[in-house]
Structure formats: C-alpha cells, structure tokens
C-alpha positions as CSV (number, residue, x, y, z in Angstrom):
1,X,-15.1,-11.5,24.1
2,X,-17.5,-11.6,21.9
3,X,-18.3,-8.7,18.8
4,X,-22.5,-7.9,18.2
5,X,-23.0,-5.5,15.7
6,X,-25.5,-3.9,13.7
7,X,-26.8,-4.5,9.7
8,X,-25.4,-1.1,8.8
9,X,-21.9,-2.5,9.2
10,X,-22.1,-4.9,5.6
11,X,-20.8,-7.7,7.1
12,X,-21.4,-10.6,5.1
13,X,-22.8,-14.2,6.6
14,X,-19.2,-15.9,5.7
15,X,-17.9,-13.0,8.1
16,X,-19.9,-13.6,10.4
17,X,-20.0,-17.2,10.8
18,X,-15.7,-16.7,10.1
19,X,-15.1,-14.0,13.0
20,X,-17.9,-15.2,15.5
21,X,-19.8,-11.6,14.8
22,X,-23.9,-11.3,16.3
23,X,-25.6,-9.1,14.1
24,X,-28.9,-7.3,15.4
25,X,-30.8,-6.6,12.5
26,X,-31.6,-3.1,11.2
27,X,-35.7,-3.6,9.2
28,X,-37.5,-2.5,6.1
29,X,-41.2,-1.7,6.3
30,X,-42.5,-2.2,2.7
31,X,-46.3,-1.6,2.4
32,X,-47.3,-4.9,3.2
33,X,-43.9,-6.3,5.2
34,X,-41.5,-5.7,7.6
35,X,-38.1,-7.6,6.8
36,X,-34.9,-8.0,8.3
37,X,-32.0,-6.2,6.1
38,X,-30.2,-9.8,5.9
39,X,-32.8,-11.3,5.2
40,X,-33.9,-9.6,1.5
41,X,-31.0,-10.1,-1.7
42,X,-29.0,-6.9,-2.3
43,X,-30.5,-7.3,-6.2
44,X,-34.3,-8.1,-5.5
45,X,-33.9,-5.0,-3.3
46,X,-33.4,-2.7,-5.1
47,X,-35.3,-4.2,-7.8
48,X,-38.2,-4.1,-5.2
49,X,-37.6,-0.3,-4.8
50,X,-37.6,0.5,-8.7
51,X,-40.8,-1.1,-9.0
52,X,-42.6,1.3,-6.0
53,X,-41.2,4.3,-7.1
54,X,-41.7,7.2,-6.4
55,X,-42.9,6.1,-3.4
56,X,-40.1,4.2,-0.8
57,X,-40.1,1.6,2.4
58,X,-39.3,3.0,5.5
59,X,-36.5,1.9,8.0
60,X,-37.0,0.7,11.6
61,X,-34.0,0.4,14.1
62,X,-33.6,-2.8,16.4
63,X,-36.1,-2.8,19.2
64,X,-34.5,-2.5,23.5
65,X,-35.9,-6.1,23.6
66,X,-34.1,-7.3,21.0
67,X,-30.7,-6.2,22.6
68,X,-32.0,-7.5,25.3
69,X,-32.2,-11.0,24.1
70,X,-29.0,-11.0,22.1
71,X,-26.8,-9.7,25.3
72,X,-28.5,-12.5,27.6
73,X,-27.8,-15.2,25.2
74,X,-23.6,-14.1,24.6
75,X,-23.6,-13.2,28.2
76,X,-25.1,-16.2,29.8
77,X,-21.7,-17.9,30.0
78,X,-20.2,-14.3,31.4
79,X,-18.8,-13.4,28.1
80,X,-17.8,-10.2,27.8
81,X,-19.2,-7.9,24.8
82,X,-18.4,-5.7,22.8
83,X,-21.0,-3.5,20.9
84,X,-20.5,-2.1,18.1
85,X,-22.9,0.5,16.4
86,X,-24.1,3.5,13.3
87,X,-23.3,6.7,14.1
88,X,-25.3,8.1,17.0
89,X,-26.4,10.9,14.4
90,X,-27.5,9.2,11.6
91,X,-29.8,6.5,13.8
92,X,-31.0,5.3,17.2
93,X,-29.4,2.0,17.3
94,X,-26.8,2.8,19.8
95,X,-28.8,4.4,22.0
96,X,-31.5,1.4,21.9
97,X,-27.9,-0.6,22.8
98,X,-26.5,1.4,25.7
99,X,-30.9,1.1,27.0
100,X,-30.5,-2.6,27.0
101,X,-26.9,-2.7,27.8
102,X,-28.1,-0.5,30.9
103,X,-31.0,-3.5,32.1
104,X,-28.0,-6.0,32.2
105,X,-25.8,-4.4,34.9
106,X,-24.6,-7.7,35.6
107,X,-23.2,-8.5,32.3
108,X,-19.8,-6.5,31.2
109,X,-21.2,-4.7,27.6
110,X,-19.0,-1.9,26.3
111,X,-21.6,0.0,24.0
112,X,-19.4,2.0,20.8
113,X,-20.7,4.8,19.2
114,X,-18.5,4.7,15.6
115,X,-20.0,7.8,14.9
116,X,-20.0,6.7,11.2
117,X,-21.5,4.0,8.9
118,X,-21.5,1.2,6.3
119,X,-17.8,0.3,5.2
120,X,-16.0,2.5,7.6
121,X,-18.5,1.2,10.4
122,X,-17.0,-2.2,9.2
123,X,-14.0,-1.2,9.6
124,X,-14.1,-1.2,13.7
125,X,-16.0,-4.6,13.1
126,X,-13.0,-6.3,11.5
127,X,-10.7,-5.1,13.5
128,X,-12.4,-5.7,16.5
129,X,-13.3,-9.2,15.4
130,X,-9.4,-10.0,14.4
131,X,-7.6,-8.7,18.2
132,X,-9.9,-10.7,20.0
133,X,-9.2,-13.6,17.6
134,X,-5.2,-12.7,18.5
135,X,-6.6,-12.7,22.5
136,X,-6.0,-8.4,23.1
137,X,-8.0,-7.2,26.3
138,X,-10.2,-5.4,25.5
139,X,-8.6,-1.6,27.0
140,X,-6.3,-2.3,24.0
141,X,-8.9,-3.1,21.5
142,X,-10.6,0.1,22.6
143,X,-7.1,1.8,22.0
144,X,-6.9,0.9,18.1
145,X,-10.7,1.3,17.9
146,X,-10.1,4.8,19.0
147,X,-7.2,5.4,16.7
148,X,-9.1,3.7,13.8
149,X,-12.0,5.9,13.9
150,X,-9.9,9.0,14.3
151,X,-8.0,7.7,11.2
152,X,-10.7,6.1,8.7
153,X,-13.1,7.7,6.4
154,X,-16.0,7.6,3.9
155,X,-17.1,9.3,0.9
156,X,-19.9,8.1,-1.7
157,X,-21.6,9.7,-4.2
158,X,-25.3,9.5,-5.4
159,X,-27.0,9.1,-9.0
160,X,-30.4,11.4,-7.9
161,X,-30.9,13.0,-4.2
162,X,-34.7,11.8,-4.5
163,X,-34.3,8.9,-1.6
164,X,-32.4,11.3,0.6
165,X,-35.4,13.4,0.5
166,X,-38.2,10.7,0.3
167,X,-37.0,10.0,4.1
168,X,-36.1,12.9,6.0
169,X,-32.3,12.6,4.9
170,X,-32.2,16.0,4.0
171,X,-34.6,18.8,2.5
172,X,-37.0,18.2,-0.2
173,X,-35.9,22.4,-1.5
174,X,-32.3,20.7,-1.4
175,X,-33.5,17.9,-3.7
176,X,-35.4,19.8,-5.8
177,X,-32.4,22.4,-6.3
178,X,-30.2,19.1,-6.9
179,X,-32.6,17.7,-9.5
180,X,-33.3,21.0,-11.8
181,X,-29.9,21.7,-11.7
182,X,-28.4,17.7,-12.5
183,X,-26.2,18.1,-9.6
184,X,-24.4,14.7,-7.4
185,X,-23.7,15.6,-4.0
186,X,-20.4,13.8,-2.6
187,X,-21.2,13.2,1.1
188,X,-18.9,12.3,3.7
189,X,-19.9,11.2,7.4
190,X,-18.7,14.6,10.3
191,X,-16.5,13.0,12.4
192,X,-17.5,15.2,15.4
193,X,-21.2,14.4,15.4
194,X,-21.5,11.5,12.8
195,X,-24.1,13.4,10.5
196,X,-23.9,13.8,6.8
197,X,-21.4,16.7,5.3
198,X,-21.5,17.3,2.0
199,X,-17.9,17.1,0.4
200,X,-18.8,18.5,-2.8
201,X,-21.0,18.3,-6.5
202,X,-20.3,17.6,-9.9
203,X,-22.6,17.3,-13.1
204,X,-21.5,13.5,-13.7
205,X,-20.9,10.9,-11.7
206,X,-17.7,10.4,-13.3
207,X,-16.6,13.9,-11.4
208,X,-18.1,13.1,-8.4
209,X,-16.2,9.9,-8.7
210,X,-13.1,11.9,-9.1
211,X,-13.4,14.2,-6.0
212,X,-13.7,10.9,-3.8
213,X,-10.2,10.1,-5.0
214,X,-9.5,13.7,-5.3
215,X,-10.7,13.6,-1.0
216,X,-8.9,10.7,-0.5
217,X,-5.4,12.2,-1.9
218,X,-6.1,15.5,0.4
219,X,-6.1,13.1,3.5
220,X,-4.0,10.6,3.0
221,X,-2.1,11.2,0.3
222,X,-0.7,9.1,-2.6
223,X,2.2,6.9,-0.8
224,X,0.4,5.6,2.4
225,X,-0.9,1.7,1.7
226,X,-4.4,1.3,2.5
227,X,-7.1,-0.4,3.5
228,X,-10.1,0.3,1.3
229,X,-13.3,-1.4,0.5
230,X,-15.7,0.2,-2.3
231,X,-19.5,0.2,-1.6
232,X,-21.9,0.0,-3.9
233,X,-25.5,-0.3,-4.9
234,X,-26.9,-2.0,-7.6
235,X,-24.1,0.4,-10.3
236,X,-21.6,-2.7,-11.1
237,X,-20.3,-0.8,-14.1
238,X,-19.6,2.6,-12.0
239,X,-18.2,0.1,-9.7
240,X,-15.7,-0.8,-12.0
241,X,-15.0,2.8,-12.6
242,X,-15.2,4.0,-9.3
243,X,-11.9,0.9,-8.7
244,X,-9.7,2.2,-11.4
245,X,-9.9,5.5,-10.2
246,X,-8.8,4.7,-6.7
247,X,-5.7,2.2,-7.9
248,X,-4.7,5.2,-10.0
249,X,-4.2,7.6,-7.3
250,X,-4.2,6.2,-4.4
251,X,-1.5,3.2,-3.1
252,X,-4.2,0.0,-2.7
253,X,-2.9,-2.7,-0.6
254,X,-6.1,-4.1,0.0
255,X,-9.1,-3.6,-1.8
256,X,-12.9,-5.5,-0.9
257,X,-15.7,-4.9,-3.3
258,X,-19.1,-5.0,-1.2
259,X,-23.0,-4.0,-2.0
260,X,-24.5,-1.6,0.1
261,X,-27.1,-3.2,2.8
262,X,-30.4,-3.0,1.6
263,X,-31.5,-1.0,5.0
264,X,-28.9,1.5,3.2
265,X,-30.1,1.5,-0.2
266,X,-33.8,2.8,0.8
267,X,-32.2,6.3,1.9
268,X,-29.5,6.2,-0.8
269,X,-31.3,4.3,-3.9
270,X,-29.7,2.1,-6.3
271,X,-27.8,4.5,-8.1
272,X,-24.5,5.0,-4.9
273,X,-21.5,4.5,-5.0
274,X,-19.1,5.1,-2.3
275,X,-15.6,4.0,0.0
276,X,-14.7,3.8,3.1
277,X,-10.7,3.8,3.7
278,X,-8.0,3.8,6.4
279,X,-4.2,2.9,6.5
280,X,-3.3,-0.3,6.5
281,X,-0.5,-0.2,8.9
282,X,-3.0,0.1,11.2
283,X,-4.4,-3.9,11.4
284,X,-0.3,-4.2,10.2
285,X,0.1,-6.2,14.2
286,X,-3.7,-8.4,13.2
287,X,-3.1,-9.8,9.5
288,X,-2.2,-13.3,9.3
289,X,0.8,-13.3,7.5
C-alpha cells in the first residue's frame, strides 16, 4: 500500500523519502508565475508575500489529470492506494481526488477526507505511513484514522484577519471590525463540516495563544500524554513563547515544530501560529521503541 496526500499536510521532503509518501501539490499563483507549494522555501514565500501587500497571490488545487497521473504511476504494479487530503470544507482537492479515482475503477484507491488541515491532516498521513510500515491491512488503518480524526484537534491564531479576508475565507466587514478593535482571532476546524470555527478573540497574540492552550486543556486535560505539532508562518519568537505555554500546561510526550505551508500561508499571512494535538496513545503501537 502507498500513500498520496497534498501540500496542506505539511509533510517535509525528508518525511516523503523516509515514509514513501507521495504529495500531489497545490499551487500558488503569483501575478507572473505559478509555483507548486513545495517548490518555494517558506521564508522566500513570506518575504515575497509581504512585498506584494496589499495584493496577495491566489491558490489552486491539483487537477484531475495530476491525480490520474499519480494514481496510474503508483498502481501500475497493483499497489493499493490511500489518498488522504485537506478538508472538503476548505478545498475542493479531495473531491478532485475522488473524481480521478473513479476513472480508475480497476485500481484499489481509498480517498480520505480528513475534515481538517495542516498539523492535524499531517497526523493522519504519518500514522497511516507508520501503519503501512508495520504491515497493517487497509481496514485496520482506516479504523485507526477514524479514531484519530475524532480525537485530534487543531487551533491557531493570527496577527491580522486581512489575509483571510483578501482570500475570501471571511467577510471583509468581519475583518474590518477585527482590525478596528485590534482583535486577534482563535480559529479551529469544525469536525462536522470541516470549516473554520472561531473559538475566541484577544487583543494580543499572548492572550490568544493562552486561549488556545486553555482550549486544549479543556479537551485533553493535563495528564494525557500528547503528540503536538506546532506550526508557525514567519514568527519564530512567538513560536518559542507558544511552545513554552504548551509545555507548561499540557503533558507533552512529543513535540514537532514545523512551518506553515506557503499554500496555506497565502490565507493566513506570516503572523500565524498554532498547533495540532493528538493523544500519543493512539500511535503507541506504531512508534518504534
């Protein structure tokens, strides 16, 4: 079995090679060129984004043809595929993957809508890769992914709502009101429809980062060992503060720090920080000891 995912899962090139993960890219469309999300360094992207203000680039999902090419190549030897993707509530990518899989009726392809993105989507991809390495059958992997998707969570905060507004993710009136009041939002992804949900607001990033930690404490408690993936755009100083807040309130068993993919950064801007969180017991039987 092989795994296909997309750029929103925050899988590094090293992880692709180590785990045999295949990424069908989402694209960033600048005025003068289109770039696959994995082909631009995060700092280069965020610097370019700042220089474009008040304009921002747009994003594009992979085509049916791109999925077909990937699926045909990977199933040529009879391999089964698990194609795991960003929430259908935030992108049409998973529906495009389904259309491609339907055109290859002879191949065994399971398309998974994670109903989330970024660090939380990443959990599903990595856990599936671990399970494949252990030789798990597809039905057992799907059972574990269902459990993980019910158990994990993600939340993030932004310095400004401007990028979400320019990208059409929220209304301009809401963004203007937030800017006038100097409010920073705390955003999660709703499990029922995979769309953004506002958990709260604060006047400083310190306040909103604390709100995120409070939210995770309410959900997971303080004694549950957790796997946390911390994400940030281009604010390493805030990421360090956020990491300390997480460690001070939660029982951290594993913590990874990653950069927000440029294709997601289009809609958040450089000043984004957040985390995906999952009980590590859900991968206890998969981690190498």
